[in-house]
Backbone as CSV, one residue per row, in Angstrom:
resi,resn,N_x,N_y,N_z,CA_x,CA_y,CA_z,C_x,C_y,C_z
1,UNK,-5.161,1.798,-11.451,-4.376,0.478,-11.849,-3.877,0.646,-12.696
2,UNK,-2.767,0.259,-12.467,-1.620,0.282,-13.464,-1.004,-1.477,-14.243
3,UNK,-1.058,-1.505,-15.070,-0.035,-2.552,-15.938,1.028,-2.667,-15.707
4,UNK,1.764,-3.319,-14.317,2.894,-3.047,-14.154,3.666,-5.230,-15.489
5,UNK,4.921,-4.746,-16.131,5.195,-6.271,-16.393,6.810,-6.174,-15.307
6,UNK,7.566,-7.996,-15.071,9.188,-7.908,-14.284,9.364,-9.318,-14.917
7,UNK,9.492,-10.223,-14.110,10.670,-11.332,-14.412,9.955,-12.360,-13.103
8,UNK,9.672,-12.914,-12.859,9.402,-14.031,-12.231,10.208,-14.549,-11.727
9,UNK,10.747,-14.687,-10.499,12.288,-15.007,-9.378,12.226,-16.537,-9.491
10,UNK,10.914,-16.752,-10.211,11.441,-18.950,-10.133,11.795,-18.967,-11.887
11,UNK,10.898,-18.835,-12.451,11.040,-19.255,-13.750,11.403,-18.404,-14.881
12,UNK,12.420,-17.155,-14.157,12.225,-16.446,-15.453,11.571,-15.846,-16.204
13,UNK,10.060,-16.431,-16.797,9.900,-15.561,-17.729,9.001,-14.190,-17.097
14,UNK,8.667,-13.062,-18.230,7.646,-12.622,-17.716,6.497,-12.554,-17.724
15,UNK,6.223,-11.986,-16.672,4.575,-11.539,-16.185,3.879,-10.429,-15.864
16,UNK,2.477,-10.241,-16.980,1.798,-8.932,-16.322,1.158,-8.858,-14.985
17,UNK,0.988,-7.792,-14.249,0.492,-7.292,-13.434,-0.732,-6.289,-12.452
18,UNK,-1.655,-6.389,-12.636,-2.797,-5.144,-12.781,-2.282,-4.601,-11.103
19,UNK,-1.612,-3.467,-11.577,-1.061,-3.198,-9.961,-2.914,-1.695,-9.597
20,UNK,-2.876,-1.957,-7.835,-3.335,-0.765,-7.752,-2.820,0.433,-6.466
21,UNK,-3.123,2.104,-7.835,-1.916,3.262,-7.532,-3.282,3.333,-6.032
22,UNK,-4.051,2.787,-6.138,-4.571,4.269,-5.096,-4.210,3.878,-3.173
23,UNK,-2.916,3.188,-2.900,-2.622,2.273,-2.483,-1.055,2.902,-1.940
24,UNK,-0.072,3.537,-1.151,0.977,4.016,-1.467,1.608,3.045,-1.682
25,UNK,1.701,1.880,-0.266,2.813,1.579,0.096,1.729,-0.603,0.519
26,UNK,2.097,-1.484,-0.143,1.721,-2.386,-0.117,2.785,-3.516,-0.406
27,UNK,2.173,-4.940,0.572,2.846,-6.560,0.540,1.983,-7.237,0.022
28,UNK,1.749,-7.998,-0.885,1.134,-9.419,-1.265,1.557,-10.355,-2.046
29,UNK,1.116,-11.643,-1.596,1.767,-12.431,-2.207,0.381,-12.483,-3.708
30,UNK,1.543,-12.923,-4.470,0.497,-13.435,-5.908,1.138,-14.233,-7.009
31,UNK,0.599,-16.020,-7.040,1.187,-16.839,-8.138,1.514,-16.321,-9.745
32,UNK,2.471,-17.219,-9.899,2.763,-16.740,-11.357,2.119,-17.276,-11.931
33,UNK,1.807,-16.595,-13.181,0.534,-16.669,-13.885,1.695,-18.667,-15.376
34,UNK,2.859,-18.089,-14.639,3.497,-19.523,-15.487,3.659,-21.013,-15.537
35,UNK,4.146,-20.458,-13.492,4.666,-22.289,-12.679,3.944,-22.306,-11.478
36,UNK,3.103,-20.569,-11.640,2.543,-21.160,-10.476,2.898,-21.164,-8.659
37,UNK,4.453,-20.585,-8.570,4.965,-20.404,-7.017,4.213,-19.210,-6.556
38,UNK,4.660,-19.054,-5.617,4.773,-17.484,-5.330,5.289,-16.501,-4.675
39,UNK,4.448,-15.449,-5.332,5.805,-14.155,-5.152,5.353,-13.181,-4.179
40,UNK,6.293,-12.731,-3.151,6.097,-10.852,-3.184,6.132,-10.142,-3.669
41,UNK,5.159,-9.439,-4.136,5.086,-8.327,-4.665,4.597,-7.154,-3.671
42,UNK,5.667,-5.957,-3.692,5.802,-5.004,-2.945,6.373,-4.059,-3.760
43,UNK,5.068,-2.759,-4.022,5.045,-1.299,-5.311,4.762,-0.784,-3.930
44,UNK,5.243,0.331,-4.168,5.550,1.680,-4.092,5.574,2.698,-5.289
45,UNK,3.753,3.777,-4.233,3.212,4.030,-4.954,3.708,6.039,-4.881
46,UNK,4.007,6.712,-5.731,3.764,8.067,-4.462,2.774,9.027,-6.314
47,UNK,1.798,9.522,-5.477,0.913,10.374,-6.132,0.309,9.496,-7.867
48,UNK,0.284,7.841,-7.475,-0.292,7.156,-8.185,1.214,6.829,-9.035
49,UNK,1.413,7.177,-9.513,2.981,7.415,-9.508,4.346,5.856,-8.928
50,UNK,4.146,4.612,-9.695,5.158,3.189,-9.071,6.401,4.083,-9.083
51,UNK,7.131,3.905,-7.992,8.237,4.829,-7.212,9.107,3.417,-6.971
52,UNK,9.007,2.174,-6.999,9.481,1.147,-6.534,8.522,-0.046,-6.318
53,UNK,9.897,-1.311,-6.409,8.500,-2.446,-7.051,9.692,-3.882,-7.036
54,UNK,9.373,-4.491,-6.057,10.170,-5.859,-5.650,9.330,-6.990,-6.058
55,UNK,9.616,-7.811,-6.319,9.222,-8.925,-5.914,9.547,-9.985,-6.008
56,UNK,9.871,-10.751,-5.102,11.152,-11.696,-4.267,10.053,-13.066,-4.409
57,UNK,11.102,-14.012,-4.078,11.012,-15.807,-4.225,10.187,-15.906,-2.852
58,UNK,9.404,-16.991,-2.577,8.508,-17.358,-1.665,9.469,-18.173,-1.127
59,UNK,10.798,-18.464,0.099,10.802,-19.870,0.353,9.989,-20.977,0.977
60,UNK,9.739,-22.440,0.797,8.703,-22.748,0.694,8.982,-24.099,1.942
């Protein structure tokens, strides 16, 4: 597991998330811990190292 900090695309607060490094490509939705809006999370790992991270808003 890896703790990663990023900015919420809705409220612009810095939030942290634990990422599973055992899966190289992932896409899932998590709610912001501050404003509760859904964020699409896409981390990419190579040999358990984070090489790309995207957190985008989901249009409701």
